[in-house]
C-alpha positions as CSV (number, residue, x, y, z in Angstrom):
1,M,63.7,61.4,8.8
2,R,60.8,59.0,9.3
3,F,59.5,57.1,6.3
4,E,56.5,54.9,6.5
5,L,54.1,53.1,4.2
6,T,50.5,53.5,5.4
7,I,49.0,50.9,3.1
8,K,48.5,47.4,4.3
9,L,49.5,44.5,2.1
10,T,46.9,42.0,3.1
11,N,47.8,38.9,1.2
12,C,51.3,37.4,1.0
13,R,50.2,35.1,-1.8
14,L,50.0,37.1,-5.0
15,G,47.0,36.3,-7.2
16,I,45.5,38.2,-10.1
17,G,44.0,41.4,-8.9
18,V,44.9,41.1,-5.2
19,P,44.0,44.6,-3.7
20,M,46.5,46.4,-1.7
21,E,44.2,47.1,1.2
22,W,40.8,46.4,2.6
23,E,38.6,49.4,2.4
24,A,36.0,50.8,4.9
25,A,32.4,49.8,4.3
26,S,29.1,51.1,5.4
27,T,27.1,48.8,7.7
28,G,23.7,48.3,6.2
29,K,23.8,51.7,4.6
30,K,24.1,52.6,0.9
31,S,26.6,55.3,0.1
32,P,25.7,57.7,-2.8
33,R,29.3,57.2,-4.0
34,K,30.6,54.3,-6.0
35,R,34.3,53.7,-6.1
36,R,36.0,53.3,-9.5
37,G,37.3,49.8,-10.1
38,C,41.0,50.4,-10.7
39,L,42.4,47.8,-8.2
40,I,45.6,49.6,-7.3
41,A,45.0,53.3,-7.9
42,I,44.4,54.3,-4.2
43,A,47.4,52.4,-2.9
44,V,49.7,54.0,-5.4
45,I,48.2,57.5,-4.7
46,I,49.0,57.0,-1.0
47,L,52.5,55.7,-1.8
48,I,53.2,58.7,-4.1
49,A,51.9,61.2,-1.4
50,I,54.0,59.7,1.3
51,V,57.2,59.4,-0.8
52,G,56.7,63.0,-2.0
53,G,56.3,64.3,1.5
54,A,59.3,62.3,2.7
55,I,61.4,63.5,-0.1
56,S,60.4,67.1,0.6
57,R,61.2,66.9,4.3
58,C,64.4,65.0,3.7
59,S,65.7,67.5,1.2
60,G,64.7,70.5,3.3
61,G,62.6,71.9,0.5
62,G,60.1,74.7,1.2
63,S,56.5,74.1,1.8
64,E,53.9,75.0,-0.8
65,D,51.0,77.4,-0.1
66,L,47.9,75.4,0.3
67,Q,44.3,76.4,-0.6
68,W,42.0,73.7,0.9
69,P,39.5,72.5,-1.7
70,S,35.8,73.2,-1.4
71,S,34.8,70.2,-3.5
72,G,35.3,66.4,-3.4
73,L,35.9,64.6,-0.1
74,A,37.8,67.6,1.2
75,Q,34.6,69.3,2.0
76,L,33.8,66.7,4.6
77,L,36.8,67.8,6.7
78,P,37.6,70.9,8.5
79,D,40.3,73.2,7.0
80,P,43.7,71.8,7.9
81,P,45.7,73.3,10.8
82,S,48.2,75.0,8.4
83,T,48.2,76.8,5.0
84,K,51.4,74.9,3.9
85,G,51.2,71.6,2.2
86,T,50.0,69.6,-0.8
87,V,46.8,68.0,-1.8
88,V,47.8,65.0,-3.9
89,I,44.3,63.9,-4.9
90,N,40.8,65.0,-4.1
91,D,37.7,63.6,-5.8
92,E,34.5,61.7,-4.8
93,D,36.4,58.6,-3.9
94,Q,39.7,59.6,-2.3
95,L,41.4,62.5,-0.5
96,S,45.2,62.3,0.1
97,A,47.1,65.4,1.5
98,S,50.3,66.2,3.3
99,I,50.2,69.2,5.6
100,D,53.4,70.9,6.8
101,E,54.2,73.2,9.7
102,V,51.7,71.6,12.1
103,S,52.4,71.8,15.8
104,A,51.5,69.1,18.2
105,D,48.8,71.3,19.8
106,A,47.4,72.2,16.4
107,Y,47.2,68.5,15.5
108,E,45.3,67.7,18.7
109,T,42.9,70.5,17.9
110,Y,42.4,69.2,14.4
111,V,41.6,65.7,15.7
112,Q,38.8,67.2,17.8
113,E,37.5,69.2,14.8
114,C,37.3,66.1,12.7
115,Q,35.3,64.4,15.4
116,D,33.0,67.4,15.4
117,K,32.5,66.8,11.7
118,G,31.2,63.3,12.4
119,F,34.2,61.1,12.5
120,T,33.2,59.4,15.7
121,V,32.6,55.7,14.9
122,D,35.1,53.0,15.8
123,I,37.7,55.5,16.8
124,E,41.3,54.3,17.2
125,S,43.5,57.1,18.5
126,E,47.1,57.4,19.7
127,S,49.3,60.4,20.3
128,D,50.4,60.5,16.6
129,S,47.5,58.8,14.8
130,F,43.8,59.0,14.5
131,D,41.5,56.6,12.6
132,A,37.7,56.7,12.5
133,F,34.5,56.4,10.4
134,T,31.4,58.5,10.0
135,E,28.0,56.9,10.4
136,E,27.8,56.8,6.6
137,G,31.0,54.9,6.2
138,E,33.6,57.5,5.2
139,H,37.0,56.4,6.6
140,L,39.6,59.0,7.9
141,S,43.2,58.2,8.8
142,L,45.5,60.9,10.2
143,S,49.2,60.3,10.8
144,Y,51.2,63.0,12.6
145,Y,55.0,63.2,12.6
146,S,56.3,65.4,15.4
147,S,59.9,65.5,14.3
148,S,59.0,67.2,11.0
149,E,55.7,68.8,12.2
150,S,53.9,67.2,9.3
151,L,50.5,65.6,9.0
152,N,49.2,63.1,6.4
153,I,45.5,63.1,5.8
154,D,43.8,60.2,4.0
155,L,40.0,60.0,3.6
156,E,38.1,57.3,1.7
157,A,34.5,57.4,0.5
158,A,32.1,54.7,1.8
159,L,31.8,51.7,-0.5
160,E,28.5,51.0,-2.2
161,M,27.4,47.6,-0.9
162,A,24.9,45.1,-2.2
163,D,23.8,41.5,-1.7
164,F,25.8,39.0,-3.8
165,A,25.7,35.2,-4.4
166,W,28.6,33.2,-2.9
167,P,30.5,31.6,-5.9
168,A,29.7,28.0,-6.7
169,V,32.9,27.7,-8.9
170,G,36.4,28.9,-8.6
171,P,38.5,29.0,-5.4
172,A,35.7,30.5,-3.3
173,A,33.6,27.4,-3.8
174,S,36.0,25.6,-1.5
175,V,35.4,28.0,1.3
176,P,32.2,28.2,3.4
177,A,30.0,31.2,2.7
178,P,30.4,33.9,5.4
179,P,27.6,34.8,7.7
180,S,26.9,37.9,5.6
181,I,26.9,38.1,1.8
182,H,26.2,41.8,1.7
183,G,29.2,43.7,0.5
184,L,31.4,44.5,-2.5
185,V,33.1,41.8,-4.7
186,T,36.3,43.1,-6.2
187,V,37.5,40.1,-8.1
188,N,35.8,36.7,-8.9
189,S,37.8,34.6,-11.3
190,G,39.2,31.1,-11.7
191,S,42.3,32.0,-9.7
192,Q,41.2,34.7,-7.2
193,F,38.2,35.9,-5.2
194,T,38.3,39.1,-3.2
195,A,35.5,40.9,-1.4
196,T,34.6,43.1,1.5
197,V,31.5,42.1,3.5
198,D,29.7,44.0,6.2
199,G,27.1,43.3,8.8
200,L,29.5,41.3,11.0
201,T,30.7,41.6,14.6
202,A,34.1,40.7,16.0
203,E,32.6,37.6,17.5
204,S,31.0,36.5,14.2
205,F,34.4,37.1,12.5
206,S,36.1,34.8,14.9
207,A,33.4,32.2,14.5
208,Y,33.7,32.3,10.7
209,A,37.4,31.7,11.0
210,D,36.7,28.6,13.1
211,T,34.1,27.5,10.4
212,C,36.9,27.8,7.8
213,M,39.2,25.7,9.9
214,G,36.4,23.1,10.3
215,A,36.1,23.0,6.5
216,G,39.8,21.9,6.2
217,F,41.7,25.2,6.2
218,T,44.3,24.2,8.7
219,V,47.5,24.0,6.7
220,D,50.0,26.6,7.8
221,Y,47.2,28.5,9.6
222,D,47.7,31.7,11.5
223,K,44.9,33.1,13.6
224,G,44.5,36.2,15.6
225,D,41.7,38.5,16.9
226,D,41.6,40.4,13.6
227,F,43.1,38.0,11.0
228,F,43.1,34.4,9.8
229,H,45.3,32.9,7.1
230,A,45.4,29.3,6.0
231,D,45.6,26.7,3.2
232,N,43.6,23.6,2.7
233,A,45.0,20.2,1.6
234,A,44.4,21.2,-2.1
235,G,46.5,24.4,-1.8
236,V,43.6,26.9,-1.8
237,H,44.5,29.8,0.3
238,V,42.1,31.9,2.4
239,S,42.9,35.2,4.1
240,L,40.4,37.0,6.4
241,T,40.9,40.5,7.8
242,W,38.7,42.1,10.4
243,K,38.6,45.9,9.9
244,R,36.0,47.2,12.3
245,F,32.8,49.0,11.4
246,G,31.2,45.6,10.8
247,M,33.4,44.9,7.9
248,M,35.6,41.9,6.9
249,G,37.9,41.4,4.0
250,I,38.1,38.1,2.3
251,S,40.8,37.0,-0.2
252,I,40.8,33.5,-1.6
253,S,43.5,32.2,-4.0
254,A,43.6,29.0,-6.1
255,P,46.7,26.9,-5.9
256,M,49.6,28.6,-7.7
257,E,49.7,26.0,-10.5
258,D,46.0,26.7,-11.2
259,A,46.3,30.5,-11.3
260,S,48.4,30.5,-14.5
261,T,45.5,28.8,-16.4
262,D,42.9,31.4,-15.4
263,T,41.4,33.0,-18.5
264,G,38.6,35.3,-17.3
265,S,37.0,37.1,-14.4
266,T,33.8,38.7,-13.3
267,D,32.7,41.2,-10.7
268,Q,29.5,41.5,-8.8
269,A,28.0,43.8,-11.4
270,D,28.7,41.3,-14.2
271,T,25.5,39.3,-13.9
272,A,24.3,39.6,-17.4
273,A,25.8,39.0,-20.9
274,E,28.7,41.4,-21.4
275,P,27.9,44.4,-23.6
276,V,29.6,44.6,-26.9
277,A,30.9,48.1,-27.7
278,P,29.7,49.3,-31.1
279,E,32.3,49.6,-33.9
280,A,35.0,48.2,-31.6
281,P,38.4,47.8,-33.2
282,A,39.5,44.4,-34.4
283,A,40.9,42.2,-31.6
284,D,44.4,40.8,-31.8
285,A,45.2,37.0,-31.8
286,S,44.7,36.7,-28.1
287,G,41.2,38.4,-28.3
288,V,42.4,41.6,-26.6
289,S,41.5,44.7,-28.6
290,P,44.7,46.6,-29.8
291,D,43.7,50.0,-28.4
292,F,43.0,48.5,-24.9
293,K,46.2,46.5,-24.9
294,A,48.2,49.6,-25.8
295,T,46.6,51.5,-22.9
296,M,47.2,48.7,-20.4
297,D,50.8,48.2,-21.6
298,S,51.5,51.9,-21.1
299,Y,49.9,51.8,-17.6
300,E,52.2,48.9,-16.7
301,A,55.3,50.5,-18.1
302,F,54.7,53.6,-16.0
303,F,54.3,51.7,-12.8
304,N,57.3,49.5,-13.5
305,E,59.2,52.8,-13.8
306,Y,57.6,54.0,-10.6
307,A,58.6,50.8,-8.8
308,D,62.2,51.3,-9.9
309,F,62.0,54.9,-8.6
310,M,60.8,53.6,-5.2
311,A,63.7,51.2,-5.1
312,A,66.2,53.9,-6.0
313,Y,64.7,56.2,-3.3
314,Q,65.0,53.6,-0.6
315,A,68.6,53.1,-1.5
316,D,69.5,56.9,-1.6
317,A,66.8,59.2,-0.1
318,S,69.1,62.2,-0.3
319,S,69.6,62.1,-4.1
320,P,68.8,65.5,-5.7
321,E,68.0,63.7,-9.0
322,L,65.1,61.9,-7.3
323,L,63.5,65.2,-6.4
324,A,63.4,66.3,-10.1
325,Q,62.2,62.8,-11.1
326,Y,59.5,62.9,-8.5
327,A,58.0,66.2,-9.9
328,E,58.0,64.8,-13.4
329,M,56.5,61.5,-12.3
330,M,53.6,63.3,-10.5
331,T,52.7,65.0,-13.8
332,R,52.8,61.8,-15.7
333,Y,50.9,60.0,-12.9
334,S,48.0,62.5,-13.3
335,D,47.8,62.0,-17.0
336,M,48.0,58.2,-16.7
337,M,45.2,58.1,-14.0
338,Q,43.0,60.3,-16.1
339,S,43.2,57.8,-19.0
340,M,42.5,54.9,-16.6
341,D,39.5,56.7,-15.1
342,D,38.0,56.7,-18.6
343,I,37.8,52.9,-18.7
344,D,34.5,51.4,-17.8
345,E,35.4,47.9,-16.6
346,N,31.8,46.7,-16.8
347,S,31.8,47.3,-20.6
348,L,35.0,45.4,-21.3
349,S,35.0,42.1,-23.3
350,A,36.0,39.0,-21.5
351,A,39.4,39.0,-23.1
352,D,40.0,42.7,-22.3
353,Y,38.9,42.3,-18.7
354,A,41.1,39.2,-18.3
355,Y,44.1,41.2,-19.6
356,Y,43.1,44.1,-17.3
357,L,43.4,41.7,-14.3
358,E,46.6,40.2,-15.6
359,V,48.3,43.6,-15.9
360,T,47.1,44.9,-12.5
361,G,48.1,41.7,-10.9
362,R,51.7,42.1,-12.2
363,I,51.7,45.7,-11.0
364,N,50.6,44.6,-7.6
365,A,53.4,42.1,-7.4
366,K,55.9,44.6,-8.5
367,L,54.8,47.2,-5.9
368,L,54.7,44.5,-3.2
369,S,58.2,43.4,-3.9
370,V,59.5,47.0,-3.6
371,A,57.5,47.7,-0.4
372,Q,58.9,44.5,1.2
């Protein structure tokens, strides 16, 4: 059995709302799609898909009949090379599927069919993997496992980019502004800043890393062709990741002693006074509305249970009890994500949004500890 995590954990230092992976961005082009703001949903979807496929293959369970969707992101791809498998999620933001009974020849044919569909930009291809973008910025990753004749398909929609102002306060204020400030800000708080910017080249990425070093980010630094990590003397941490397609990921964390005092956060859409929901329920003593706190607490409880499941699976991948638990967890996951999709982060109060970041930060830390 071969078990792999296909997400990339990009920041070893855990701050509030650190995303699990950098996402593909369109260079100078605006996508008609806008990704929902849940910071960890996509990473967890991929984890569940891979764990489910690994459990199925390890247990020798039969493959499911597959009817390829004609909606969502699935319509951007050719029909898969087998009618056996599972589509874990398919919407306007993310497609994740596991296909069984795929021969090596069928996989190679499918790779070519994907290129014929427009996935021809910044191709990275090996005998068992294929990674590419479309001109519009959709990002496709294929992973083929010859031993089990299975194929994992992951497709992400293009991000919607816009110009943003480089922060004058918070941890990002200690870091020079990048050569491009066109992108998507994920988190901008007193303890954490994360963003994806486009319009760069590999050369300008390297030059920007040198600029950061010139600004004092030389403590415990680690620099390569596609990454840069360092602290400054004050303990501010910067992490840069070059991800092709003119895109760079930026993560900046305040010193750990400062992160615990953070009380709020904004994102790039939060440029005006925050809207107040009419007839909102009374807030509790901390300012977080009771209904929202209950929703987030149930969200965290589920993913704590999921992390425990992951740890148990890694310890005993052949346990039949885990198979039954996985099926139940998938059903609960679908219900939980539906409730989370109903949350409009831009309409949350400052206290509710701060609590949202606090909870998702703890979930990220929990998942990271299990993955490591």
